[in-house]
N, C-alpha and C positions, 0 to 999 in steps of 0.2 A: 601516718596515716593508715586510717582502715580503710579495707577495700571500698565499702559500700562509700563512704566519702568522697574516695578520688572518684569512683566511677561516678558519682553525682557530679562531681566539678568539670572533668573530663566531656563529659556528653553533653555539655551545652556549646562546646566548640562543631560538634557535629551538626546539632540541632536550631541553633540560633538564627540561620535563614529558612528553618522549613516554612514554606508556604502550601496552605491545602485548599483546593478550589472548593467555592462554598457549594451546599446541595443546590438542586435545582437549576444548576447550569450544564449544557451539556458538554462532552469531554470528547474532543477526536484529537486522536495521538497522530503524529504524522513521522514516520521513520525512515530516513535517506540513508544512501549508502554512502559508505567515505572513501574517495578514489575512487567509483567504480568505473571510469571512464578506462584508468590506466589496466583496473582488474581485469573488465572483460575484454578490449581489446589488442593491449601489450603481451600482460602474463597470461592469460586461457584464451584469448584470441577467439572469442567469440563470433560468430558471425553477422556482422555489419549491413545495414541499420540495426535489425531485429533477428532473435536468436530464440528458435522455440524453445530449446534447452535453457536456456536463462528466463525465459516467461515461464517455465515450471517449474523452477527452483523459486522465483520469487510465489508464486501460486502455493507453492509447499509451504513457503515461511507462512503468509498470511494464514491459511490454515491451522500453523501451529500456536501462532498469535491468538485466534478466533479459540483456540480450547486450550491453554493453558493457566488457567483458572482466573483469567478475565470477565465480565459478561459484555463479549463483543457480538453485535446486531448485524454490524456489516464492517467488510474490509473491500477495500480498492488497491491495486496496485496499477501503476503504471508507470515505464522505465526504472528506474533502480529505487523508487520510493513504494511507501506503503502507507493508507490513510486508514485507522479504526475508528469507528462509530461506536462507544459506550451506550451500553444500556442506560436510561437517564438515572438510573436509583444506583449504579456503579457505588462501590465504596471503599473499594481493595486500599488498603495502606491508609483509610481514612483521607483519602484523595489527596494526597500528600504530591506532588510535583517533581519531589526529589526521587522517589522511589518507583514513581509510574515512569520517569523518563529512563531510570537507570536498568529498572527490568526487564524493561521491552525492547530497550536496543540491547541488552543483553541474551533476551530470549531469540532475538532475531539475528543478530551475528552467530549467534551457538548453530542454530538452527541452518542459515545459510550456508554456513561453513562445512556443516556435516553432508551436506548434499553437494558441493562445488569440491568437498576434497582439500580447501586449501581455507584460507584464511581472509573471511570476509566480511568487514566492521561496518557497523549501522551507529548512526546517532538518532534521537527523538526528542522531540518536543510537544508539548500540549496545546492544544489549542482550546479557548474555553469561549461556547457559544452559548449567550441568553439566552434563543429560541429557535424554534423549529427553521425558521424562514432563514435564519443564517447557517446552520446545519446544511440548509438546501443548496445555499448558496455558493457554503464552501465545496461541496462533493462536485455542483456542476462548473466552479472553477478548475478543481483537477480533472475534471472529463473533459472540460475543453483545452487546459494546458498541453493533454496528450495529444489533442489532434496537433495542435500547434506544434509539438515537439516532435512529430511524426512527421510533420511535412517540411520539416526542416531538416531531419534525421535523413530522408530520403535523398533530397536536393545535395545537400553536403556530401555524401556516401555517392549521389550519381558524382558528383565532378572529384573527388578523389579518386574514382577509379578512371575517370578520363585523365588523369596524371595531374591534378592541381594539388597543390598543397594546403596541409592545413590553414593556414593561414590567409592566402590568397582564396579557399572556401569559404571560410568563415565571414572575411571581409566582403565578397560579392553577392553573400547573401542576407547581410546585417541590413541592408537598405533595401531590400524588396520586397514587393506586397504580395499578398497570398493569391493573387490571381497570377502574376508573374512566376510565382515557383510552380504551380499548377501546371501553367502552360510548359514552364522548364521543365517538367519530369512528363506531360506529353508528347513535348518534342522526342524526349530520349525513350517513349517505348512503355511508359509506365502511366496507367491511368489511377490517381491518388484513389478515386472515388470506388474502385473495385478491389484497392487494397483489404485484409483482412482487418476487420473493425476493431480485434481487439490491440492491433495496432494503433490504431486513429482514436481508441476509446478510453482504452483500458479494458481491465478487469475486473468484475464485481465478485463478490464471495457472500454470501447469505444461507442463514438457515432455513432447513426447509424439512417436512415432514414427512415422512414414509410409512406402509404398511410392510410388514415381516414377520411372514407364519412362524411360527415356533410351538413348543409344547409348555403347556401350564405346571410348572415341578410339583405344584401342590396337588391337582385334581387328574394331572398325567394327561388332560386334553390337548387337540389340537388347537392353539387359538392365533388371532392375529393381534400383534402389537406394535403400535405405534410408536417410532422411534426418530430421532433425529437425528439431519446430517448436513456439511456444510457445502452450497452448491454453486459450482465456478460458472462464471457467468460470462462468456466469451464474446457475447450482442449484445451488448449495453444500448439502450440507446443513447438519443444525445439531447442537449438543449431543453425545450419543453416537457416533452416525455421523460426525457433521465429525471427532472426533476418531480414529476410527478412518482417515477418508481422511486425513489429516494422518500417523499412522502407519505407512501405507501408500507415501507419500510420503518418510518415513524409511527405509526399508528397503533 
């Protein structure tokens, strides 16, 4: 069989299940760490419940994903997950989910592993959101999930430090209200409201323009250039104000 015929025959088995996201649909990638609880608590022993070094690794990974060939207009990270909002007209790889998922997971894993000095693996899925309202709802969902996770994490590790087993701490907290958890922390010397906002709300990354002085290579004159860079926001708003914030990014 000639190579061209063999190539045509075999490629069908790679592409038969290809799915392409239709145009005029917003795309958000959610990228999650695989077995990161073991990675961060047992292998590399990051500080619990939050570690600034781990946070910075995640931030640098998001920066890389925003500047590795895709038009990403907003990045968000909390815990071991990343969400990326693509430009409405993003068309890389023909919007094939197979390619988007594999490339983004690979890029995230490679960058994080380099920062860690070990192996950190991510998976990826694409959310297809047909309108701006759903995009806003998606990011409010992740923002509020960060708050819930932060409260649970601080309570859980407070109990662990007091000698409770993982099973006992998890079981005790599973049926408790937000008010109870806040009171539990307060009685143990921690005011949840005073904790760093990046722990409770996650971290946002978006593009900003700035002025940079330089020399015009044609005229030799000193001039000012407009450049773009990724801004890291550790003080994200919450609830309705966060919805407004995401709405401005979508404009």
